[in-house]
Short mmCIF file of the C-alpha atoms (twelve columns), coordinates in Angstrom:
data_MODEL
# 
_entry.id   MODEL 
# 
loop_
_atom_site.group_PDB 
_atom_site.id 
_atom_site.type_symbol 
_atom_site.label_atom_id 
_atom_site.label_alt_id 
_atom_site.label_comp_id 
_atom_site.label_asym_id 
_atom_site.label_seq_id 
_atom_site.Cartn_x 
_atom_site.Cartn_y 
_atom_site.Cartn_z 
_atom_site.pdbx_PDB_model_num 
ATOM 1   C CA . UNK A 1   0.000   0.000  0.000   1 
ATOM 2   C CA . UNK A 2   1.337   3.455  -0.778  1 
ATOM 3   C CA . UNK A 3   2.238   5.587  2.220   1 
ATOM 4   C CA . UNK A 4   -0.594  8.076  1.716   1 
ATOM 5   C CA . UNK A 5   -3.107  5.200  1.565   1 
ATOM 6   C CA . UNK A 6   -1.769  3.718  4.783   1 
ATOM 7   C CA . UNK A 7   -2.043  7.080  6.509   1 
ATOM 8   C CA . UNK A 8   -5.688  7.497  5.565   1 
ATOM 9   C CA . UNK A 9   -6.866  4.087  6.720   1 
ATOM 10  C CA . UNK A 10  -5.277  4.568  10.120  1 
ATOM 11  C CA . UNK A 11  -7.937  7.186  10.877  1 
ATOM 12  C CA . UNK A 12  -5.424  9.221  12.813  1 
ATOM 13  C CA . UNK A 13  -5.889  12.738 14.111  1 
ATOM 14  C CA . UNK A 14  -3.845  13.926 11.146  1 
ATOM 15  C CA . UNK A 15  -6.236  12.417 8.575   1 
ATOM 16  C CA . UNK A 16  -8.042  15.735 8.210   1 
ATOM 17  C CA . UNK A 17  -4.858  17.370 6.970   1 
ATOM 18  C CA . UNK A 18  -4.368  14.740 4.266   1 
ATOM 19  C CA . UNK A 19  -7.833  15.621 3.016   1 
ATOM 20  C CA . UNK A 20  -7.215  19.351 3.367   1 
ATOM 21  C CA . UNK A 21  -4.048  19.138 1.301   1 
ATOM 22  C CA . UNK A 22  -6.022  17.632 -1.572  1 
ATOM 23  C CA . UNK A 23  -8.881  20.105 -1.268  1 
ATOM 24  C CA . UNK A 24  -6.473  23.034 -1.387  1 
ATOM 25  C CA . UNK A 25  -4.580  21.772 -4.414  1 
ATOM 26  C CA . UNK A 26  -5.862  24.461 -6.765  1 
ATOM 27  C CA . UNK A 27  -4.789  27.172 -4.330  1 
ATOM 28  C CA . UNK A 28  -1.384  25.515 -3.884  1 
ATOM 29  C CA . UNK A 29  -0.935  25.519 -7.663  1 
ATOM 30  C CA . UNK A 30  -2.151  29.123 -7.880  1 
ATOM 31  C CA . UNK A 31  -4.923  28.085 -10.262 1 
ATOM 32  C CA . UNK A 32  -7.660  30.283 -8.772  1 
ATOM 33  C CA . UNK A 33  -7.574  32.855 -11.544 1 
ATOM 34  C CA . UNK A 34  -11.181 33.736 -12.284 1 
ATOM 35  C CA . UNK A 35  -14.365 34.461 -10.400 1 
ATOM 36  C CA . UNK A 36  -15.586 31.092 -11.711 1 
ATOM 37  C CA . UNK A 37  -12.680 29.386 -9.945  1 
ATOM 38  C CA . UNK A 38  -13.624 31.105 -6.690  1 
ATOM 39  C CA . UNK A 39  -17.253 30.040 -7.101  1 
ATOM 40  C CA . UNK A 40  -16.146 26.446 -7.754  1 
ATOM 41  C CA . UNK A 41  -14.143 26.381 -4.509  1 
ATOM 42  C CA . UNK A 42  -17.017 27.938 -2.546  1 
ATOM 43  C CA . UNK A 43  -19.455 25.403 -4.007  1 
ATOM 44  C CA . UNK A 44  -17.128 22.519 -3.150  1 
ATOM 45  C CA . UNK A 45  -16.885 23.781 0.442   1 
ATOM 46  C CA . UNK A 46  -20.653 24.187 0.669   1 
ATOM 47  C CA . UNK A 47  -21.156 20.617 -0.528  1 
ATOM 48  C CA . UNK A 48  -18.619 19.341 1.964   1 
ATOM 49  C CA . UNK A 49  -20.456 21.084 4.795   1 
ATOM 50  C CA . UNK A 50  -23.740 19.654 3.514   1 
ATOM 51  C CA . UNK A 51  -22.277 16.133 3.659   1 
ATOM 52  C CA . UNK A 52  -21.515 16.776 7.345   1 
ATOM 53  C CA . UNK A 53  -25.112 17.869 7.774   1 
ATOM 54  C CA . UNK A 54  -26.272 14.714 5.999   1 
ATOM 55  C CA . UNK A 55  -24.161 12.578 8.337   1 
ATOM 56  C CA . UNK A 56  -25.744 14.289 11.335  1 
ATOM 57  C CA . UNK A 57  -29.214 13.787 9.896   1 
ATOM 58  C CA . UNK A 58  -28.508 10.100 9.247   1 
ATOM 59  C CA . UNK A 59  -26.631 9.079  12.359  1 
ATOM 60  C CA . UNK A 60  -28.102 11.377 15.005  1 
ATOM 61  C CA . UNK A 61  -31.566 12.271 13.757  1 
ATOM 62  C CA . UNK A 62  -32.029 8.769  12.269  1 
ATOM 63  C CA . UNK A 63  -33.372 10.079 8.968   1 
ATOM 64  C CA . UNK A 64  -33.333 7.751  5.995   1 
ATOM 65  C CA . UNK A 65  -31.245 8.399  2.919   1 
ATOM 66  C CA . UNK A 66  -34.521 8.912  1.042   1 
ATOM 67  C CA . UNK A 67  -35.358 11.817 3.377   1 
ATOM 68  C CA . UNK A 68  -31.863 13.303 3.291   1 
ATOM 69  C CA . UNK A 69  -31.033 13.230 -0.420  1 
ATOM 70  C CA . UNK A 70  -33.619 15.782 -1.653  1 
ATOM 71  C CA . UNK A 71  -32.640 18.251 1.074   1 
ATOM 72  C CA . UNK A 72  -28.923 18.054 0.337   1 
ATOM 73  C CA . UNK A 73  -29.500 18.075 -3.433  1 
ATOM 74  C CA . UNK A 74  -31.518 21.288 -3.278  1 
ATOM 75  C CA . UNK A 75  -29.086 23.047 -0.949  1 
ATOM 76  C CA . UNK A 76  -25.993 21.884 -2.873  1 
ATOM 77  C CA . UNK A 77  -27.307 22.584 -6.390  1 
ATOM 78  C CA . UNK A 78  -26.972 18.940 -7.452  1 
ATOM 79  C CA . UNK A 79  -29.228 16.234 -8.788  1 
ATOM 80  C CA . UNK A 80  -30.609 13.657 -6.393  1 
ATOM 81  C CA . UNK A 81  -28.727 10.941 -8.294  1 
ATOM 82  C CA . UNK A 82  -25.411 12.719 -7.761  1 
ATOM 83  C CA . UNK A 83  -26.098 13.312 -4.074  1 
ATOM 84  C CA . UNK A 84  -27.178 9.718  -3.506  1 
ATOM 85  C CA . UNK A 85  -23.842 8.559  -4.940  1 
ATOM 86  C CA . UNK A 86  -21.849 11.091 -2.931  1 
ATOM 87  C CA . UNK A 87  -23.540 10.090 0.322   1 
ATOM 88  C CA . UNK A 88  -23.262 6.321  -0.161  1 
ATOM 89  C CA . UNK A 89  -20.086 6.179  1.940   1 
ATOM 90  C CA . UNK A 90  -22.017 7.329  5.022   1 
ATOM 91  C CA . UNK A 91  -23.127 3.726  5.498   1 
ATOM 92  C CA . UNK A 92  -19.561 2.386  5.440   1 
ATOM 93  C CA . UNK A 93  -18.181 1.691  8.924   1 
ATOM 94  C CA . UNK A 94  -14.595 2.646  8.050   1 
ATOM 95  C CA . UNK A 95  -15.244 5.565  5.707   1 
ATOM 96  C CA . UNK A 96  -18.266 7.282  7.303   1 
ATOM 97  C CA . UNK A 97  -16.336 9.156  10.034  1 
ATOM 98  C CA . UNK A 98  -14.127 10.757 7.396   1 
ATOM 99  C CA . UNK A 99  -16.972 13.080 6.384   1 
ATOM 100 C CA . UNK A 100 -15.881 15.427 9.154   1 
ATOM 101 C CA . UNK A 101 -12.198 15.082 8.272   1 
ATOM 102 C CA . UNK A 102 -12.954 16.192 4.717   1 
ATOM 103 C CA . UNK A 103 -14.615 19.397 5.852   1 
ATOM 104 C CA . UNK A 104 -12.306 20.146 8.772   1 
ATOM 105 C CA . UNK A 105 -9.135  19.453 6.810   1 
ATOM 106 C CA . UNK A 106 -10.078 21.811 4.021   1 
ATOM 107 C CA . UNK A 107 -10.894 24.593 6.476   1 
ATOM 108 C CA . UNK A 108 -7.765  24.010 8.575   1 
ATOM 109 C CA . UNK A 109 -5.293  23.953 5.685   1 
ATOM 110 C CA . UNK A 110 -6.986  26.920 3.981   1 
ATOM 111 C CA . UNK A 111 -6.809  29.031 7.163   1 
ATOM 112 C CA . UNK A 112 -3.051  28.495 7.472   1 
ATOM 113 C CA . UNK A 113 -2.395  28.712 3.714   1 
ATOM 114 C CA . UNK A 114 -3.947  32.200 3.593   1 
ATOM 115 C CA . UNK A 115 -1.233  33.374 6.004   1 
ATOM 116 C CA . UNK A 116 1.710   31.962 4.020   1 
ATOM 117 C CA . UNK A 117 3.525   34.645 2.017   1 
ATOM 118 C CA . UNK A 118 4.508   33.560 -1.510  1 
ATOM 119 C CA . UNK A 119 8.199   33.609 -0.562  1 
ATOM 120 C CA . UNK A 120 7.499   31.055 2.206   1 
ATOM 121 C CA . UNK A 121 5.414   28.572 0.193   1 
ATOM 122 C CA . UNK A 122 8.188   26.095 -0.514  1 
ATOM 123 C CA . UNK A 123 9.102   26.002 3.174   1 
ATOM 124 C CA . UNK A 124 5.410   25.635 4.092   1 
ATOM 125 C CA . UNK A 125 4.907   22.643 1.760   1 
ATOM 126 C CA . UNK A 126 8.003   20.976 3.177   1 
ATOM 127 C CA . UNK A 127 6.680   21.562 6.689   1 
ATOM 128 C CA . UNK A 128 3.140   20.453 5.817   1 
ATOM 129 C CA . UNK A 129 4.214   17.250 4.073   1 
ATOM 130 C CA . UNK A 130 7.178   16.491 6.300   1 
ATOM 131 C CA . UNK A 131 5.731   16.947 9.774   1 
ATOM 132 C CA . UNK A 132 2.819   15.017 11.271  1 
ATOM 133 C CA . UNK A 133 0.178   17.436 12.481  1 
ATOM 134 C CA . UNK A 134 -3.450  17.789 13.412  1 
ATOM 135 C CA . UNK A 135 -5.405  20.827 12.223  1 
ATOM 136 C CA . UNK A 136 -4.789  22.478 15.602  1 
ATOM 137 C CA . UNK A 137 -1.062  21.863 15.749  1 
ATOM 138 C CA . UNK A 138 -0.544  22.989 12.146  1 
ATOM 139 C CA . UNK A 139 -2.143  26.339 12.972  1 
ATOM 140 C CA . UNK A 140 -0.274  26.592 16.260  1 
ATOM 141 C CA . UNK A 141 3.245   25.706 15.114  1 
ATOM 142 C CA . UNK A 142 3.553   26.986 11.542  1 
ATOM 143 C CA . UNK A 143 5.603   30.153 11.564  1 
# 
């Protein structure tokens, strides 16, 4: 198994950062050039938050997927078929808890990334990829 795969299945406190690194890829590559790019990122973050809401509805409020899908589809500007596919993992014992890591990781990495001056980006990537962190410790110890 590749190293990044092994890290994800361990469900460690750092798993959120692995997800946040991926979700911030376009920003890392400086590919957010147009207003459309900004809208795409905002929509992706909205949909991630909605998946957290769906998990809450399913696991805490005990709503069925049939009740949840139309709500999330309408709020996330997606078809019910797309949402049903995107929420299927919420029934998987190993993968379901990652719904919160996806959202939290994106937010955590983005918050720190916004503070990194362009001249420090190479050092930041080395630090981010080379040091095991949680979202809290990344924010606390990156200088």
